[in-house]
Short mmCIF file of the C-alpha atoms (twelve columns), coordinates in Angstrom:
data_MODEL
# 
_entry.id   MODEL 
# 
loop_
_atom_site.group_PDB 
_atom_site.id 
_atom_site.type_symbol 
_atom_site.label_atom_id 
_atom_site.label_alt_id 
_atom_site.label_comp_id 
_atom_site.label_asym_id 
_atom_site.label_seq_id 
_atom_site.Cartn_x 
_atom_site.Cartn_y 
_atom_site.Cartn_z 
_atom_site.pdbx_PDB_model_num 
ATOM 1   C CA . MET A 1   0.000   0.000  0.000   1 
ATOM 2   C CA . GLN A 2   1.289   3.474  -0.857  1 
ATOM 3   C CA . LEU A 3   0.773   5.600  2.241   1 
ATOM 4   C CA . ASN A 4   1.076   8.856  0.314   1 
ATOM 5   C CA . LEU A 5   -2.290  8.054  -1.295  1 
ATOM 6   C CA . LEU A 6   -3.925  8.251  2.110   1 
ATOM 7   C CA . VAL A 7   -2.843  11.869 2.390   1 
ATOM 8   C CA . LYS A 8   -5.453  14.340 1.294   1 
ATOM 9   C CA . PRO A 9   -4.650  17.495 -0.668  1 
ATOM 10  C CA . VAL A 10  -3.552  20.447 1.439   1 
ATOM 11  C CA . ALA A 11  -5.005  22.983 -0.990  1 
ATOM 12  C CA . GLU A 12  -6.898  23.350 -4.207  1 
ATOM 13  C CA . VAL A 13  -6.504  26.135 -6.726  1 
ATOM 14  C CA . LEU A 14  -8.612  26.971 -9.774  1 
ATOM 15  C CA . ILE A 15  -6.346  27.513 -12.793 1 
ATOM 16  C CA . GLY A 16  -7.734  27.883 -16.297 1 
ATOM 17  C CA . GLY A 17  -10.978 26.100 -15.452 1 
ATOM 18  C CA . ASN A 18  -9.174  23.181 -13.776 1 
ATOM 19  C CA . VAL A 19  -9.132  22.491 -10.066 1 
ATOM 20  C CA . ILE A 20  -5.545  21.660 -9.189  1 
ATOM 21  C CA . TYR A 21  -5.048  19.714 -5.969  1 
ATOM 22  C CA . LEU A 22  -1.814  20.365 -4.117  1 
ATOM 23  C CA . TYR A 23  -0.460  17.587 -1.903  1 
ATOM 24  C CA . PRO A 24  1.961   17.777 1.024   1 
ATOM 25  C CA . VAL A 25  5.633   17.673 0.210   1 
ATOM 26  C CA . SER A 26  7.285   14.346 0.996   1 
ATOM 27  C CA . LEU A 27  10.890  13.534 1.820   1 
ATOM 28  C CA . GLY A 28  11.296  12.105 -1.673  1 
ATOM 29  C CA . ASP A 29  9.853   15.263 -3.246  1 
ATOM 30  C CA . VAL A 30  12.302  17.436 -1.306  1 
ATOM 31  C CA . ASN A 31  15.226  15.235 -2.305  1 
ATOM 32  C CA . ASP A 32  14.170  15.230 -5.959  1 
ATOM 33  C CA . PHE A 33  13.861  19.013 -5.894  1 
ATOM 34  C CA . ALA A 34  17.195  19.523 -4.139  1 
ATOM 35  C CA . GLY A 35  18.833  17.199 -6.669  1 
ATOM 36  C CA . CYS A 36  17.914  19.451 -9.600  1 
ATOM 37  C CA . ASP A 37  20.801  20.943 -11.518 1 
ATOM 38  C CA . GLU A 38  21.773  24.294 -10.003 1 
ATOM 39  C CA . GLY A 39  21.783  25.846 -13.453 1 
ATOM 40  C CA . VAL A 40  18.030  25.264 -13.889 1 
ATOM 41  C CA . ASP A 41  15.890  28.400 -13.674 1 
ATOM 42  C CA . VAL A 42  13.685  28.546 -10.542 1 
ATOM 43  C CA . THR A 43  10.539  28.711 -12.673 1 
ATOM 44  C CA . GLU A 44  11.517  25.535 -14.517 1 
ATOM 45  C CA . LYS A 45  12.369  23.847 -11.204 1 
ATOM 46  C CA . PHE A 46  8.922   24.805 -9.931  1 
ATOM 47  C CA . ARG A 47  7.302   23.364 -13.061 1 
ATOM 48  C CA . MET A 48  9.141   20.085 -12.363 1 
ATOM 49  C CA . PHE A 49  8.127   20.227 -8.703  1 
ATOM 50  C CA . LEU A 50  4.461   20.542 -9.669  1 
ATOM 51  C CA . THR A 51  4.616   17.120 -11.315 1 
ATOM 52  C CA . LEU A 52  5.460   15.745 -7.838  1 
ATOM 53  C CA . VAL A 53  2.855   17.508 -5.699  1 
ATOM 54  C CA . ALA A 54  -0.028  18.542 -7.972  1 
ATOM 55  C CA . SER A 55  -2.875  16.591 -9.536  1 
ATOM 56  C CA . LEU A 56  -6.213  17.153 -11.240 1 
ATOM 57  C CA . SER A 57  -7.812  14.408 -9.190  1 
ATOM 58  C CA . ILE A 58  -8.092  12.882 -5.746  1 
ATOM 59  C CA . PRO A 59  -7.693  9.106  -5.732  1 
ATOM 60  C CA . THR A 60  -10.762 7.354  -4.353  1 
ATOM 61  C CA . ASP A 61  -8.985  4.053  -3.836  1 
ATOM 62  C CA . TYR A 62  -5.490  3.612  -2.427  1 
ATOM 63  C CA . ARG A 63  -4.765  1.122  -5.217  1 
ATOM 64  C CA . GLU A 64  -5.114  3.875  -7.812  1 
ATOM 65  C CA . GLY A 65  -2.004  5.932  -8.158  1 
ATOM 66  C CA . ARG A 66  -2.228  9.645  -7.642  1 
ATOM 67  C CA . GLU A 67  -2.185  11.004 -11.168 1 
ATOM 68  C CA . ALA A 68  0.564   13.576 -11.656 1 
ATOM 69  C CA . LEU A 69  -0.294  16.860 -13.279 1 
ATOM 70  C CA . ALA A 70  0.524   16.560 -16.983 1 
ATOM 71  C CA . GLY A 71  3.676   18.332 -18.089 1 
ATOM 72  C CA . GLU A 72  1.830   19.803 -21.075 1 
ATOM 73  C CA . LEU A 73  -0.694  21.489 -18.771 1 
ATOM 74  C CA . ILE A 74  2.098   22.855 -16.590 1 
ATOM 75  C CA . GLU A 75  3.977   24.192 -19.611 1 
ATOM 76  C CA . GLN A 76  0.847   26.060 -20.752 1 
ATOM 77  C CA . MET A 77  0.501   27.869 -17.413 1 
ATOM 78  C CA . SER A 78  1.354   31.543 -17.359 1 
ATOM 79  C CA . ILE A 79  3.829   33.011 -14.893 1 
ATOM 80  C CA . GLU A 80  0.871   34.535 -13.018 1 
ATOM 81  C CA . GLU A 81  -0.768  31.116 -12.643 1 
ATOM 82  C CA . LEU A 82  2.510   29.571 -11.501 1 
ATOM 83  C CA . GLU A 83  2.964   32.395 -8.992  1 
ATOM 84  C CA . LEU A 84  -0.542  31.752 -7.652  1 
ATOM 85  C CA . LEU A 85  0.216   28.056 -7.164  1 
ATOM 86  C CA . ALA A 86  3.527   28.868 -5.478  1 
ATOM 87  C CA . SER A 87  1.844   31.456 -3.228  1 
ATOM 88  C CA . VAL A 88  -0.672  28.895 -2.058  1 
ATOM 89  C CA . TYR A 89  1.980   26.221 -1.619  1 
ATOM 90  C CA . ILE A 90  4.302   28.338 0.552   1 
ATOM 91  C CA . GLY A 91  1.453   28.702 3.038   1 
ATOM 92  C CA . ILE A 92  1.144   24.988 3.819   1 
ATOM 93  C CA . SER A 93  2.252   23.720 7.211   1 
ATOM 94  C CA . SER A 94  5.022   21.523 5.759   1 
ATOM 95  C CA . PHE A 95  7.270   24.591 5.779   1 
ATOM 96  C CA . ASP A 96  6.522   25.848 9.298   1 
ATOM 97  C CA . LYS A 97  9.840   24.592 10.695  1 
ATOM 98  C CA . VAL A 98  12.011  26.200 8.033   1 
ATOM 99  C CA . ARG A 99  10.025  29.455 8.092   1 
ATOM 100 C CA . ALA A 100 10.435  29.705 11.880  1 
ATOM 101 C CA . GLY A 101 13.963  28.327 12.104  1 
ATOM 102 C CA . ASN A 102 15.228  26.179 14.935  1 
ATOM 103 C CA . PRO A 103 18.331  26.994 16.974  1 
ATOM 104 C CA . VAL A 104 18.562  23.374 18.189  1 
ATOM 105 C CA . GLU A 105 18.824  22.192 14.572  1 
ATOM 106 C CA . TYR A 106 21.059  25.177 13.663  1 
ATOM 107 C CA . ILE A 107 18.552  26.409 11.143  1 
ATOM 108 C CA . SER A 108 18.034  30.108 10.582  1 
ATOM 109 C CA . PRO A 109 14.521  31.302 9.810   1 
ATOM 110 C CA . VAL A 110 13.701  31.536 6.106   1 
ATOM 111 C CA . THR A 111 11.741  34.692 5.433   1 
ATOM 112 C CA . ARG A 112 10.468  36.125 2.190   1 
ATOM 113 C CA . ASN A 113 12.204  39.210 0.857   1 
ATOM 114 C CA . VAL A 114 9.903   42.094 -0.026  1 
ATOM 115 C CA . THR A 115 10.584  41.939 -3.770  1 
ATOM 116 C CA . GLU A 116 10.934  38.146 -3.975  1 
ATOM 117 C CA . THR A 117 8.534   36.170 -6.137  1 
ATOM 118 C CA . ALA A 118 6.575   33.310 -4.586  1 
ATOM 119 C CA . ILE A 119 8.390   30.865 -6.880  1 
ATOM 120 C CA . SER A 120 11.826  32.081 -5.725  1 
ATOM 121 C CA . PHE A 121 10.771  31.975 -2.069  1 
ATOM 122 C CA . LEU A 122 9.402   28.450 -2.455  1 
ATOM 123 C CA . ASP A 123 12.702  27.455 -4.064  1 
ATOM 124 C CA . ARG A 124 14.566  28.706 -0.984  1 
ATOM 125 C CA . LEU A 125 12.069  27.013 1.366   1 
ATOM 126 C CA . LEU A 126 12.499  23.672 -0.386  1 
ATOM 127 C CA . LEU A 127 16.288  23.935 -0.337  1 
ATOM 128 C CA . ALA A 128 16.206  24.850 3.379   1 
ATOM 129 C CA . GLU A 129 13.894  21.896 4.057   1 
ATOM 130 C CA . ALA A 130 16.290  19.594 2.199   1 
ATOM 131 C CA . GLU A 131 19.156  20.889 4.338   1 
ATOM 132 C CA . ARG A 132 17.086  20.455 7.531   1 
ATOM 133 C CA . GLN A 133 16.259  16.873 6.609   1 
ATOM 134 C CA . ARG A 134 19.901  16.168 5.693   1 
ATOM 135 C CA . ARG A 135 21.038  17.398 9.116   1 
ATOM 136 C CA . ILE A 136 18.467  15.253 10.889  1 
ATOM 137 C CA . PHE A 137 19.587  12.238 8.859   1 
ATOM 138 C CA . ASP A 138 23.229  12.983 9.685   1 
ATOM 139 C CA . GLN A 139 22.404  13.234 13.417  1 
ATOM 140 C CA . ILE A 140 20.575  9.936  13.375  1 
ATOM 141 C CA . ASN A 141 23.448  8.222  11.581  1 
ATOM 142 C CA . ALA A 142 26.236  9.836  13.649  1 
# 
């Protein structure tokens, strides 16, 4: 059984007549995102990230896989639509620890700069979350 299918969407956003369901970020999603080539533009990284956490449907049976958002649909989205999705996604509770920081884990708070786009801020949040998870892993295996 895939436990991630038991997780409900954390948000839904109407884009171009489609309801897009956003799911919580998993450890694998964070690692996949952090593993992206550093030369990739943040908007393109976000488009790739959407294939991990966004869907047009909610599975009704755990045996069905959660259907990833089609790359073609993501490519057709405007920057404004992508910014809306990123704005909604940065508000989910998965990022509470990296937004607040944690002196015990030696993590500084990650705050949004005044002129920063939602996509750029989400990029920094995801990278900070990857670093937080790496440190926890290192502590466990020390």
